[in-house]
MIVOBA-746699 format. One line per 3 residues: number of its first residue (from 1); their letters; for each residue x, y, z of C-alpha. Coordinates in Angstrom, 2 decimals. Example, Ala and Ser with C-alpha at 12.3 -4.5 7.8 and 13.67 -1.06 7.14 Angstrom:
<nodes>
1> AS> 12.30/-4.50/7.80 ~ 13.67/-1.06/7.14
</nodes>
This chain:
<nodes>
1> XXX> -61.40/9.22/143.62 ~ -61.27/6.85/146.43 ~ -64.71/6.90/148.20
4> XXX> -64.58/4.94/151.60 ~ -67.81/3.49/153.30 ~ -67.24/2.28/156.92
7> XXX> -68.78/-0.62/158.54 ~ -71.15/-1.34/161.24 ~ -71.23/1.52/163.91
10> XXX> -67.85/2.82/162.80 ~ -66.66/6.11/164.25 ~ -66.15/9.42/162.80
13> XXX> -65.04/10.36/159.21 ~ -61.56/11.35/160.87 ~ -60.80/7.59/161.77
16> XXX> -62.44/6.18/158.26 ~ -59.90/8.23/156.38 ~ -57.17/8.34/159.12
19> XXX> -56.89/12.00/158.54 ~ -57.47/14.79/161.21 ~ -58.55/17.91/159.32
22> XXX> -61.89/17.18/157.39 ~ -64.59/19.03/155.87 ~ -68.09/18.12/154.78
25> XXX> -68.87/18.53/151.29 ~ -72.43/16.69/150.95 ~ -75.07/15.39/153.11
28> XXX> -76.06/16.46/156.65 ~ -74.65/15.31/160.24 ~ -76.73/11.86/160.12
31> XXX> -75.34/10.94/156.86 ~ -72.48/13.00/154.96 ~ -69.55/12.97/152.62
34> XXX> -66.16/14.31/154.05 ~ -62.72/15.11/152.42 ~ -59.67/16.19/153.74
37> XXX> -59.29/19.91/153.98 ~ -57.26/21.56/151.23 ~ -53.94/23.11/152.07
40> XXX> -53.30/20.37/154.84 ~ -50.82/17.37/154.29 ~ -52.31/13.90/153.37
43> XXX> -55.00/14.90/150.97 ~ -54.46/12.17/148.68 ~ -54.17/8.47/149.30
46> XXX> -51.99/5.51/147.87 ~ -51.56/6.03/144.15 ~ -52.43/9.69/144.07
49> XXX> -56.22/9.21/144.65 ~ -58.45/11.95/146.13 ~ -60.06/10.58/149.46
52> XXX> -63.47/10.91/150.44 ~ -65.70/9.14/153.10 ~ -69.36/8.53/153.42
55> XXX> -70.33/8.59/157.21 ~ -73.87/6.66/157.59 ~ -73.34/5.40/161.24
58> XXX> -75.84/7.81/162.67 ~ -78.57/6.95/160.20 ~ -79.82/3.57/161.95
61> XXX> -79.01/5.14/165.65 ~ -78.27/8.54/165.50 ~ -80.17/9.92/168.29
64> XXX> -80.65/8.59/172.10 ~ -84.54/8.28/171.37 ~ -84.01/6.10/168.35
67> XXX> -81.57/4.00/169.80 ~ -83.79/3.17/172.76 ~ -86.84/2.76/170.39
70> XXX> -84.54/0.15/168.86 ~ -84.59/-2.02/172.23 ~ -88.15/-2.19/172.59
73> XXX> -89.05/-2.66/169.22 ~ -86.65/-5.58/168.84 ~ -89.19/-8.35/168.40
76> XXX> -90.78/-6.14/165.44 ~ -87.41/-5.68/163.72 ~ -86.58/-9.48/164.20
79> XXX> -89.83/-10.28/162.51 ~ -89.48/-8.00/159.78 ~ -85.82/-8.98/159.12
82> XXX> -87.17/-12.60/159.05 ~ -89.31/-11.83/155.97 ~ -86.05/-11.05/153.71
85> XXX> -84.59/-14.37/154.89 ~ -86.83/-16.51/152.70 ~ -85.47/-19.03/150.06
88> XXX> -84.97/-18.03/146.46 ~ -87.55/-19.99/145.08 ~ -90.73/-18.05/143.58
91> XXX> -92.98/-20.92/144.43 ~ -93.60/-19.98/147.95 ~ -93.12/-16.18/147.98
94> XXX> -96.69/-15.16/148.37 ~ -97.36/-17.58/150.80 ~ -94.24/-16.66/152.84
97> XXX> -95.08/-12.99/152.56 ~ -98.64/-13.55/153.84 ~ -97.71/-15.77/156.60
100> XXX> -95.10/-13.59/157.94 ~ -97.15/-10.44/157.82 ~ -99.99/-12.37/159.85
103> XXX> -97.39/-13.46/162.37 ~ -96.25/-9.80/162.63 ~ -99.91/-9.02/163.30
106> XXX> -100.04/-11.49/166.29 ~ -96.79/-9.65/167.74 ~ -98.83/-6.17/167.54
109> XXX> -101.86/-7.97/169.39 ~ -99.63/-9.23/172.03 ~ -97.93/-6.00/172.56
112> XXX> -101.53/-4.64/173.28 ~ -102.50/-7.73/175.12 ~ -99.49/-7.06/177.59
115> XXX> -100.52/-3.59/178.36 ~ -104.07/-4.82/178.79 ~ -102.84/-7.51/181.24
118> XXX> -100.79/-5.13/183.22 ~ -103.32/-2.07/183.43 ~ -106.83/-3.72/183.18
121> XXX> -106.59/-7.12/184.36 ~ -103.79/-6.52/187.33 ~ -104.81/-2.95/188.47
124> XXX> -108.25/-2.12/187.23 ~ -109.89/-5.43/187.70 ~ -107.98/-6.97/190.51
127> XXX> -106.08/-4.42/192.46 ~ -108.64/-1.62/192.70 ~ -111.16/-4.11/193.78
130> XXX> -109.22/-5.24/196.91 ~ -109.07/-2.69/199.66 ~ -105.58/-4.37/201.11
133> XXX> -104.12/-3.44/197.77 ~ -105.14/0.21/197.27 ~ -104.63/1.18/200.81
136> XXX> -101.98/3.68/200.83 ~ -101.96/4.08/197.23 ~ -103.44/7.43/196.32
139> XXX> -103.02/7.01/192.48 ~ -105.47/4.07/192.86 ~ -107.60/4.63/195.84
142> XXX> -109.64/7.22/193.75 ~ -111.21/4.77/191.77 ~ -111.72/2.52/194.84
145> XXX> -115.50/1.81/195.17 ~ -116.18/2.35/191.50 ~ -117.91/-0.18/189.30
148> XXX> -115.77/-2.32/187.31 ~ -116.77/-0.83/184.24 ~ -115.78/2.78/185.24
151> XXX> -112.50/1.19/186.51 ~ -111.84/-0.54/183.17 ~ -112.86/2.29/181.14
154> XXX> -110.54/4.79/182.74 ~ -107.52/2.59/182.72 ~ -108.37/1.85/179.05
157> XXX> -106.29/5.04/178.30 ~ -103.24/2.96/179.21 ~ -103.18/0.65/176.26
160> XXX> -104.63/3.49/173.99 ~ -101.75/5.45/174.74 ~ -99.35/2.71/174.05
163> XXX> -101.03/2.04/170.60 ~ -100.53/5.90/170.01 ~ -96.65/5.76/170.92
166> XXX> -95.94/2.92/168.58 ~ -98.09/4.78/165.64 ~ -96.22/7.74/166.41
169> XXX> -92.96/6.20/166.55 ~ -93.37/4.42/163.30 ~ -94.79/7.53/161.71
172> XXX> -92.01/9.87/162.90 ~ -88.97/7.60/162.49 ~ -89.02/7.14/158.72
175> XXX> -89.64/10.87/157.76 ~ -85.95/11.71/157.90 ~ -85.25/8.89/155.34
178> XXX> -88.15/9.67/153.23 ~ -87.00/13.16/152.51 ~ -83.59/11.94/151.05
181> XXX> -85.31/9.44/148.90 ~ -84.36/10.04/145.25 ~ -85.79/8.52/141.99
184> XXX> -83.51/5.65/140.53 ~ -83.80/4.22/137.20 ~ -84.14/0.35/137.04
187> XXX> -80.72/-1.16/135.90 ~ -80.79/-4.65/137.54 ~ -83.51/-7.34/137.66
190> XXX> -81.83/-8.89/140.77 ~ -83.59/-8.46/144.04 ~ -80.94/-7.05/146.05
193> XXX> -81.11/-3.87/143.62 ~ -84.32/-3.19/144.98 ~ -83.08/-2.33/148.47
196> XXX> -83.21/1.73/148.88 ~ -84.75/1.83/145.07 ~ -88.44/1.59/145.57
199> XXX> -90.28/3.71/147.69 ~ -91.42/1.66/150.60 ~ -93.65/4.77/152.26
202> XXX> -97.06/3.45/150.80 ~ -96.55/-0.12/151.72 ~ -95.56/0.87/155.25
205> XXX> -98.45/3.37/155.36 ~ -100.80/0.27/154.68 ~ -99.45/-1.91/156.95
208> XXX> -99.41/0.67/159.79 ~ -103.21/1.44/159.14 ~ -103.98/-2.35/159.34
211> XXX> -102.00/-2.78/162.50 ~ -103.27/0.27/164.20 ~ -106.89/-1.09/163.34
214> XXX> -106.04/-4.62/164.74 ~ -104.56/-3.16/167.76 ~ -107.57/-1.07/168.75
217> XXX> -109.80/-4.18/167.74 ~ -107.70/-6.21/170.22 ~ -108.37/-3.78/173.00
220> XXX> -112.07/-3.81/172.05 ~ -112.35/-7.49/171.87 ~ -110.64/-7.78/175.48
223> XXX> -113.28/-5.50/177.02 ~ -116.06/-7.11/175.28 ~ -115.27/-10.68/176.09
226> XXX> -114.96/-9.60/179.80 ~ -118.47/-7.78/179.48 ~ -120.04/-10.63/177.87
229> XXX> -119.17/-13.12/180.46 ~ -121.95/-11.80/182.55 ~ -124.03/-9.79/180.31
232> XXX> -125.41/-9.84/176.80 ~ -127.57/-7.55/174.68 ~ -128.21/-6.62/171.15
235> XXX> -125.61/-3.52/171.40 ~ -123.18/-6.09/172.81 ~ -123.71/-8.35/169.98
238> XXX> -123.21/-5.45/167.42 ~ -119.90/-4.36/169.05 ~ -118.49/-7.91/168.99
241> XXX> -119.47/-8.49/165.21 ~ -117.88/-5.36/164.28 ~ -114.83/-6.19/166.28
244> XXX> -114.59/-9.60/164.70 ~ -115.06/-8.12/161.20 ~ -112.30/-5.71/161.89
247> XXX> -109.98/-8.29/162.69 ~ -111.01/-10.53/159.87 ~ -110.77/-7.52/157.48
250> XXX> -107.23/-7.05/158.73 ~ -106.21/-10.72/158.02 ~ -107.79/-10.41/154.64
253> XXX> -105.69/-7.69/153.64 ~ -102.37/-8.85/154.84 ~ -102.81/-12.18/152.98
256> XXX> -103.97/-10.21/149.86 ~ -100.33/-9.82/148.81 ~ -100.79/-8.45/145.33
259> XXX> -103.17/-5.82/146.88 ~ -101.03/-4.43/149.65 ~ -97.77/-4.52/147.92
262> XXX> -98.99/-2.24/144.83 ~ -96.18/0.08/144.16 ~ -96.72/3.78/144.39
265> XXX> -99.96/5.41/146.14 ~ -103.47/4.11/145.22 ~ -105.68/6.78/146.42
268> XXX> -108.77/4.62/146.48 ~ -107.08/1.52/148.24 ~ -105.27/3.81/150.86
271> XXX> -108.45/5.59/151.51 ~ -110.14/2.43/152.16 ~ -107.45/1.11/154.43
274> XXX> -107.23/4.44/156.50 ~ -111.00/4.30/156.99 ~ -110.72/0.95/158.19
277> XXX> -108.47/2.50/160.80 ~ -110.64/5.49/161.58 ~ -113.68/3.32/161.87
280> XXX> -111.90/0.98/164.62 ~ -110.87/4.09/166.46 ~ -114.33/5.23/166.65
283> XXX> -115.37/1.76/167.58 ~ -113.12/1.77/170.36 ~ -114.78/5.04/171.72
286> XXX> -117.93/3.24/171.42 ~ -116.77/0.13/173.16 ~ -115.45/2.04/176.25
289> XXX> -118.54/4.08/176.44 ~ -120.51/0.93/176.43 ~ -118.18/-0.70/179.24
292> XXX> -118.53/2.49/181.53 ~ -122.42/2.95/181.00 ~ -123.50/-0.76/181.12
295> XXX> -125.68/-1.09/184.18 ~ -125.45/-4.99/184.53 ~ -123.64/-6.39/187.08
298> XXX> -120.03/-7.79/186.76 ~ -118.35/-11.23/187.86 ~ -116.75/-10.80/191.20
301> XXX> -113.16/-11.88/191.87 ~ -110.72/-13.79/189.80 ~ -108.73/-12.56/186.74
304> XXX> -110.28/-10.42/183.99 ~ -112.78/-12.84/182.31 ~ -111.67/-14.30/178.88
307> XXX> -108.28/-12.75/179.35 ~ -106.21/-15.80/180.06 ~ -108.04/-17.71/177.32
310> XXX> -107.38/-14.90/174.71 ~ -103.63/-14.87/175.71 ~ -103.27/-19.03/175.32
313> XXX> -105.11/-18.91/172.30 ~ -102.74/-16.35/170.58 ~ -99.84/-18.40/171.63
316> XXX> -101.36/-21.63/170.29 ~ -102.21/-19.43/167.14 ~ -98.59/-18.31/166.76
319> XXX> -97.19/-21.90/167.17 ~ -99.64/-23.29/164.26 ~ -98.45/-20.19/162.06
322> XXX> -94.72/-21.00/162.60 ~ -95.22/-24.60/161.90 ~ -97.05/-23.90/158.65
325> XXX> -94.40/-21.29/157.76 ~ -91.66/-23.92/158.33 ~ -93.63/-26.40/155.83
328> XXX> -94.01/-23.81/153.35 ~ -90.57/-22.62/153.29 ~ -89.17/-26.32/153.16
331> XXX> -91.69/-27.29/150.40 ~ -90.79/-23.97/148.50 ~ -86.98/-24.39/148.89
334> XXX> -85.00/-23.98/145.54 ~ -83.48/-27.35/144.62 ~ -80.35/-25.77/143.22
337> XXX> -79.20/-24.05/146.64 ~ -76.47/-25.27/148.52 ~ -76.88/-26.53/151.99
340> XXX> -77.13/-25.01/155.38 ~ -79.80/-24.95/158.01 ~ -80.61/-21.23/157.93
343> XXX> -80.75/-21.36/154.00 ~ -83.83/-23.42/154.42 ~ -85.51/-22.04/157.82
346> XXX> -84.15/-18.82/158.22 ~ -87.67/-17.23/157.93 ~ -89.57/-19.50/160.31
349> XXX> -86.54/-19.56/162.84 ~ -86.09/-15.83/162.94 ~ -90.05/-15.39/163.36
352> XXX> -90.18/-17.87/165.97 ~ -87.37/-16.10/167.85 ~ -89.18/-12.88/167.60
355> XXX> -92.39/-14.32/168.88 ~ -90.44/-15.74/171.46 ~ -88.77/-12.42/172.74
358> XXX> -92.00/-10.68/172.29 ~ -93.88/-13.16/174.66 ~ -90.83/-12.87/177.14
361> XXX> -91.07/-9.10/177.10 ~ -95.04/-9.28/177.53 ~ -94.56/-11.65/180.33
364> XXX> -91.94/-9.61/182.24 ~ -94.22/-6.58/181.91 ~ -97.06/-8.48/183.53
367> XXX> -94.73/-9.86/186.24 ~ -93.24/-6.38/187.16 ~ -96.64/-5.12/187.52
370> XXX> -97.57/-7.91/189.74 ~ -94.48/-7.41/192.07 ~ -95.33/-3.66/192.21
373> XXX> -98.61/-4.45/193.35 ~ -97.46/-7.26/195.70 ~ -95.75/-5.42/198.72
376> XXX> -95.11/-5.60/202.12 ~ -94.26/-9.66/201.70 ~ -98.02/-10.20/200.76
379> XXX> -98.14/-13.06/198.28 ~ -99.72/-12.25/194.94 ~ -102.00/-14.93/194.90
382> XXX> -103.42/-14.18/198.32 ~ -103.97/-10.42/196.97 ~ -105.33/-11.86/193.82
385> XXX> -102.59/-10.34/191.78 ~ -100.83/-13.14/190.29 ~ -99.96/-13.26/186.55
388> XXX> -102.33/-15.49/184.32 ~ -101.36/-19.15/183.91 ~ -100.51/-18.46/180.09
391> XXX> -97.47/-15.95/181.11 ~ -96.28/-18.43/183.64 ~ -96.20/-21.25/181.06
394> XXX> -94.43/-18.60/178.70 ~ -91.83/-17.72/181.15 ~ -91.20/-21.30/181.89
397> XXX> -90.74/-22.36/178.53 ~ -88.43/-19.37/177.87 ~ -86.15/-20.14/180.66
400> XXX> -85.80/-23.83/179.54 ~ -85.29/-22.79/175.98 ~ -82.19/-20.48/177.11
403> XXX> -80.63/-22.85/179.44 ~ -80.88/-25.57/177.08 ~ -79.53/-23.44/174.25
406> XXX> -76.74/-22.55/176.59 ~ -76.04/-26.24/177.11 ~ -76.19/-26.94/173.53
409> XXX> -73.69/-24.05/172.69 ~ -71.30/-25.28/175.42 ~ -71.66/-28.92/173.83
412> XXX> -70.85/-27.49/170.38 ~ -67.89/-25.59/171.37 ~ -66.51/-28.56/173.08
415> XXX> -67.27/-31.20/170.41 ~ -65.89/-28.78/167.60 ~ -62.84/-27.62/169.69
418> XXX> -60.36/-30.13/168.41 ~ -61.49/-29.80/164.95 ~ -61.20/-26.06/164.74
421> XXX> -58.11/-25.85/166.63 ~ -56.67/-28.47/164.28 ~ -57.64/-26.31/161.23
424> XXX> -56.18/-23.15/163.08 ~ -52.79/-24.79/164.03 ~ -52.53/-25.82/160.12
427> XXX> -53.10/-22.26/159.04 ~ -50.79/-20.71/161.35 ~ -48.13/-23.31/160.49
430> XXX> -48.43/-22.34/156.78 ~ -48.56/-18.52/157.55 ~ -45.50/-18.54/160.16
433> XXX> -43.25/-21.47/159.11 ~ -39.94/-20.07/160.34 ~ -41.54/-18.88/163.93
436> XXX> -38.62/-19.21/166.49 ~ -39.15/-21.37/169.53 ~ -39.91/-18.25/171.83
439> XXX> -42.97/-17.31/169.60 ~ -44.94/-20.48/170.94 ~ -46.88/-18.37/173.17
442> XXX> -48.04/-16.10/170.65 ~ -48.69/-18.66/167.92 ~ -50.99/-20.31/170.44
445> XXX> -52.96/-16.95/170.82 ~ -53.25/-16.56/166.90 ~ -54.51/-20.33/166.70
448> XXX> -57.21/-19.39/169.46 ~ -58.24/-16.55/167.41 ~ -58.56/-18.48/164.29
451> XXX> -60.32/-21.18/166.05 ~ -62.93/-18.81/167.54 ~ -63.62/-16.92/163.97
454> XXX> -64.41/-20.46/162.53 ~ -67.03/-20.76/165.33 ~ -69.32/-18.63/163.28
457> XXX> -70.20/-21.63/161.04 ~ -71.49/-23.67/164.04 ~ -74.22/-21.23/164.95
460> XXX> -76.65/-22.22/162.54 ~ -77.65/-25.36/164.19 ~ -77.76/-23.80/167.57
463> XXX> -80.01/-21.05/166.25 ~ -82.40/-23.80/164.88 ~ -82.35/-25.48/168.12
466> XXX> -83.06/-22.60/170.12 ~ -85.95/-21.71/167.76 ~ -87.51/-25.24/168.31
469> XXX> -87.53/-25.03/171.88 ~ -89.06/-21.40/171.88 ~ -92.06/-22.84/169.62
472> XXX> -92.39/-25.70/172.08 ~ -92.74/-23.15/174.79 ~ -95.33/-21.30/172.74
475> XXX> -97.31/-24.50/172.42 ~ -97.32/-25.50/176.17 ~ -98.81/-22.07/177.11
478> XXX> -102.02/-23.59/175.82 ~ -102.04/-25.46/178.96 ~ -103.01/-22.22/180.43
481> XXX> -106.70/-22.63/178.88 ~ -107.18/-25.66/181.04 ~ -105.87/-23.83/184.36
484> XXX> -102.93/-26.25/184.89 ~ -99.97/-24.88/186.83 ~ -96.54/-25.47/185.72
487> XXX> -95.57/-27.00/189.10 ~ -98.48/-29.46/189.42 ~ -98.12/-30.78/185.92
490> XXX> -94.25/-31.47/186.20 ~ -94.45/-32.82/189.47 ~ -97.35/-35.20/188.65
493> XXX> -95.83/-36.53/185.37 ~ -92.12/-35.98/185.75 ~ -91.58/-35.65/189.55
496> XXX> -90.00/-32.27/189.50 ~ -90.77/-30.52/192.76 ~ -93.40/-27.70/192.53
499> XXX> -90.99/-25.50/194.67 ~ -88.33/-25.91/192.22 ~ -90.61/-25.35/189.04
502> XXX> -91.71/-21.92/190.71 ~ -88.26/-21.08/191.46 ~ -87.23/-21.47/187.92
505> XXX> -90.21/-19.34/186.72 ~ -89.06/-16.48/189.15 ~ -85.54/-17.02/187.92
508> XXX> -86.85/-16.86/184.23 ~ -88.55/-13.57/184.91 ~ -85.63/-11.86/186.66
511> XXX> -83.23/-13.37/183.68 ~ -85.68/-11.53/181.02 ~ -85.43/-8.36/183.32
514> XXX> -81.58/-8.58/183.16 ~ -81.84/-8.98/179.13 ~ -84.23/-5.96/178.95
517> XXX> -82.02/-3.87/181.24 ~ -78.80/-5.19/179.38 ~ -80.46/-3.89/176.09
520> XXX> -81.35/-0.40/177.44 ~ -77.98/0.14/178.93 ~ -76.16/-1.23/175.59
523> XXX> -78.55/1.09/173.68 ~ -77.48/4.15/175.87 ~ -73.83/3.39/175.90
526> XXX> -73.95/2.70/172.36 ~ -75.28/6.24/171.79 ~ -72.73/7.90/173.87
529> XXX> -69.59/5.67/173.68 ~ -68.36/5.11/170.02 ~ -66.22/1.91/170.96
532> XXX> -69.00/0.19/172.77 ~ -71.37/1.46/169.66 ~ -69.00/-1.02/167.40
535> XXX> -70.36/-3.97/169.33 ~ -73.84/-3.47/170.51 ~ -74.90/-1.45/167.31
538> XXX> -74.16/-4.52/165.14 ~ -77.65/-5.73/165.77 ~ -79.30/-2.48/165.08
541> XXX> -77.46/-1.81/162.04 ~ -77.95/-5.13/160.33 ~ -81.53/-5.32/161.24
544> XXX> -82.28/-1.90/160.01 ~ -80.75/-2.54/156.71 ~ -83.86/-4.23/155.18
547> XXX> -86.97/-2.23/154.39 ~ -90.23/-2.66/156.63 ~ -92.44/-5.07/154.42
550> XXX> -93.59/-7.20/157.38 ~ -94.05/-5.24/160.62 ~ -94.63/-1.40/160.22
553> XXX> -93.83/-0.75/163.82 ~ -89.83/-2.06/163.07 ~ -87.37/0.69/163.00
556> XXX> -86.99/2.51/159.48 ~ -84.78/1.20/157.02 ~ -81.55/3.39/156.70
559> XXX> -80.66/1.97/153.16 ~ -83.66/3.77/152.13 ~ -81.56/6.96/152.39
562> XXX> -78.03/5.56/152.11 ~ -78.22/3.53/148.85 ~ -79.98/6.49/146.87
565> XXX> -77.57/8.94/148.20 ~ -74.25/6.95/147.45 ~ -75.79/6.36/143.96
568> XXX> -76.34/10.20/143.57 ~ -72.88/10.90/144.74 ~ -71.16/8.29/142.60
571> XXX> -73.08/9.41/139.56 ~ -71.78/13.18/140.13 ~ -68.39/12.08/140.61
574> XXX> -68.18/10.00/137.21 ~ -69.91/13.12/135.52 ~ -67.12/15.34/136.76
577> XXX> -64.81/13.21/134.84 ~ -63.52/11.07/137.77 ~ -63.00/7.24/137.95
580> XXX> -64.36/6.19/141.44 ~ -62.86/3.43/143.55 ~ -65.40/2.34/145.96
583> XXX> -63.92/0.90/149.23 ~ -66.20/-0.78/151.71 ~ -65.53/-2.32/155.09
586> XXX> -67.78/-4.82/156.65 ~ -71.47/-3.80/156.38 ~ -70.23/-0.95/154.14
589> XXX> -69.59/-3.57/151.38 ~ -73.30/-4.68/151.39 ~ -74.33/-1.15/150.89
592> XXX> -71.77/-0.95/148.05 ~ -73.05/-3.99/146.45 ~ -76.47/-2.95/146.49
595> XXX> -75.42/0.73/145.08 ~ -73.19/-0.91/142.16 ~ -76.56/-2.83/140.95
598> XXX> -78.26/0.53/140.76 ~ -75.51/2.37/138.88 ~ -76.36/3.09/135.22
601> XXX> -73.79/1.38/132.64 ~ -71.98/4.81/132.03 ~ -71.25/5.14/135.54
604> XXX> -70.54/1.54/136.47 ~ -67.76/1.26/133.72 ~ -65.55/4.05/135.61
607> XXX> -66.14/2.40/139.06 ~ -63.76/-0.21/140.81 ~ -64.44/-1.97/144.14
610> XXX> -62.62/-2.76/146.98 ~ -64.17/-4.81/149.96 ~ -62.52/-5.64/153.07
613> XXX> -64.13/-7.73/156.06 ~ -67.22/-8.26/154.03 ~ -69.89/-10.58/155.18
616> XXX> -71.56/-10.87/151.73 ~ -70.69/-14.44/151.17 ~ -70.19/-15.72/154.75
619> XXX> -73.21/-14.28/156.41 ~ -75.56/-12.64/153.88 ~ -75.52/-15.69/151.56
622> XXX> -76.45/-17.75/154.63 ~ -79.13/-15.58/156.02 ~ -80.64/-14.09/153.13
625> XXX> -80.31/-16.42/150.07 ~ -82.92/-14.76/148.01 ~ -80.98/-11.41/147.75
628> XXX> -77.55/-12.40/148.15 ~ -76.10/-15.68/146.30 ~ -73.73/-16.50/143.45
631> XXX> -75.69/-14.81/140.70 ~ -76.01/-11.42/142.32 ~ -72.06/-11.62/143.43
634> XXX> -71.25/-12.54/139.78 ~ -73.24/-9.58/138.50 ~ -71.57/-7.19/140.80
637> XXX> -68.20/-8.13/139.51 ~ -69.40/-7.87/135.96 ~ -70.67/-4.36/136.35
640> XXX> -67.41/-3.09/137.77 ~ -65.65/-4.93/134.83 ~ -64.27/-7.37/137.47
643> XXX> -62.28/-4.59/138.89 ~ -62.99/-5.79/142.27 ~ -60.62/-7.09/145.13
646> XXX> -61.74/-8.44/148.57 ~ -59.27/-8.53/151.38 ~ -60.00/-11.01/154.34
649> XXX> -58.37/-12.63/157.27 ~ -58.88/-16.00/158.84 ~ -59.15/-14.23/162.07
652> XXX> -62.14/-12.46/161.11 ~ -65.38/-14.10/162.51 ~ -67.63/-11.90/160.35
655> XXX> -65.94/-11.27/157.04 ~ -64.60/-13.68/154.71 ~ -63.83/-14.48/151.09
658> XXX> -66.22/-13.81/148.27 ~ -65.30/-16.58/145.47 ~ -62.12/-18.39/146.74
661> XXX> -60.37/-18.53/149.93 ~ -56.74/-18.90/148.18 ~ -55.04/-20.20/151.56
664> XXX> -51.42/-21.44/151.17 ~ -50.95/-24.97/150.32 ~ -54.67/-25.53/149.26
667> XXX> -55.57/-26.21/145.71 ~ -58.01/-23.84/143.79 ~ -60.48/-24.99/141.30
670> XXX> -61.82/-21.62/140.32 ~ -60.90/-19.96/137.28 ~ -61.82/-16.91/135.22
673> XXX> -62.37/-13.39/136.85 ~ -63.82/-14.29/139.90 ~ -60.60/-16.11/140.91
676> XXX> -58.57/-12.94/141.17 ~ -60.93/-11.18/143.34 ~ -59.99/-12.49/146.77
679> XXX> -56.80/-11.66/148.67 ~ -56.01/-13.47/151.63 ~ -54.29/-11.16/154.45
682> XXX> -52.00/-12.87/156.85 ~ -53.08/-11.67/160.51 ~ -51.09/-11.01/162.76
685> XXX> -48.14/-9.68/160.27 ~ -45.61/-11.38/162.61 ~ -45.66/-13.23/165.89
688> XXX> -42.41/-11.62/166.86 ~ -41.75/-7.85/167.92 ~ -40.15/-5.86/165.06
691> XXX> -36.70/-4.22/165.87 ~ -38.50/-1.08/166.96 ~ -41.00/-2.40/169.17
694> XXX> -41.25/-4.49/172.37 ~ -44.34/-6.25/171.41 ~ -45.28/-8.27/168.79
697> XXX> -48.17/-6.93/165.85 ~ -51.83/-6.95/167.12 ~ -54.45/-9.51/165.98
700> XXX> -56.72/-7.37/163.78 ~ -59.61/-9.69/163.05 ~ -62.34/-7.79/161.84
703> XXX> -60.83/-4.33/162.21 ~ -60.26/-2.30/159.05 ~ -57.09/-2.45/157.12
706> XXX> -56.71/0.94/155.82 ~ -53.37/1.41/157.50 ~ -51.79/-1.87/155.99
709> XXX> -49.66/-1.92/153.05 ~ -51.87/-4.72/151.47 ~ -54.66/-2.04/151.43
712> XXX> -52.59/0.48/149.94 ~ -51.23/-2.10/147.12 ~ -55.05/-2.82/146.26
715> XXX> -55.90/0.88/146.01 ~ -52.97/1.39/143.58 ~ -53.99/-1.97/141.78
718> XXX> -57.55/-0.59/141.28 ~ -56.72/2.93/140.56 ~ -54.15/1.78/137.69
721> XXX> -56.77/-0.56/136.26 ~ -59.38/2.89/136.21 ~ -56.67/5.00/134.64
724> XX> -55.81/2.42/132.03 ~ -59.38/1.88/131.07
</nodes>
């Protein structure tokens, strides 16, 4: 049997097997196993193997709702992925887990505060209290003349509904994966073997309850702080203390790693956490009722009391937490790990990027509400609907970070261009030593393709620089507490005109809107168009491979279904007397590596592995050093008896070699079975058109190679080893 597993966002099973007539033999429409129909030609592959394909591309983004939800949950997803990027050392594991989960909680609070800023601060507090803003707006004017407490209480339904939306999405999306989870016997002690093996539902349920409780407490705190600016009473004090106690309890639970990470369901502990969530929901009802019925006068004018200070304090807290996380990661980094910027700082870098993106999304939401209220050429400042200063600083910092990152990317491209082109020229010269003079143009195209592929290694310092700039932007948001305008500050100390600063803030706001619109359109086209899905779906498929261990509102982990399902199917095929050749392209090779670690010895003894375009060494070992390292790669090879071949190309910007490059003209020092794993493919096959064609062979780069003779030769080789065994 040859079981093929496609890569990121690959099209249908007919393209995976390159056969037109298929039938589904297991699974469902989201993830299933397919074989050529009996009676049609081409039912077998190279070496006489029986073909079968596992199609999983609809698991991470199978419906339009799921695909679009990934767009809006992107900051949560990046924060969750960051947790899995920690270094391999055990010294700082609990501290990293606790800090990542607290930072994830700040993202949930930021989400709630953004809705509060748009619905309560700009609409309920400022706009409805201004006749010129409600004039002609029947959907707002009915609240005109009401007390601020009534307005805030009525429009509190908006943040409550927003909390309920992410609560419902996080509960509903994982159900289809939970239903397919099958118990797997522990066969490997390596961390990668845990992906898809342990039941993450109890942990996600506990995290979800904690985040929902903190979200409602954040809403309660915003309302109570605004009320306490003009009025204090015994009831107010009790409600404030209860709100603070809920937030402190949430922080305590998230930092108690051993308590919240317990495997399986703990009836008593789970009941207490759910009780915390229920009590907080009841507290929210009491707070809204108190705000509506409080007879004391409210302050007049300005923004919602305390809201700007809360936002600025949250931004400062995120900055401090990121700095502490970076210090912990650097202190706990394993001494034996190889160098590389992201191997040391992957967790704080991606957490910072997630926080920056969350701040950008939140600020853009508030700015768009402000623009909606600012009509007929009026200015938002005149109407009193200008966004809080913390958001202005945040957008200004985001804009500078993006522009600086683009300049750094351009500089890195220019500075490394000669070196990359020189290395590419040497590779092309070794591959095509006898190319005729008329092939000069094609040779230059191949050189550019190889040089572009080698740029992947240059992205690490760029990512770190961008994260540092985002962290600096978050820190400057604290200036909003002191009511300092970005334009006034920069003009006073640097000499930049106020008009130019305001122009950059506006440009940054529209840039964020363009990014959000691009993500939405990308999600729609990725769902409807298979070729477009190949490019846009990379982020979704890679981000949702890891279980939800930091943020419960992140998209669910499809590996919780795919890996156990592959394990069960391979075991069944072996039990039927088959030797099974596993062939995985791109991210499919990662799924197969995790699957091989879960196979019992009686099954892995009858399994061979063929990977092509694999990112295991080139990307995963850099981004996830605690889960993909030399130790786990050697264990995968040993489990399949070193019946493992890896095909790769120099033009591929994603895949690469696993143990050794084996480029022509280079001396290799690697010995033993690992030295036999990698096989380099020349790409393209030639730089001159063959006699039967008018154009030269294409540059395949990261495209699969099932139709190439080298792939067929590798299948025959591994099938022969299985038969011999």
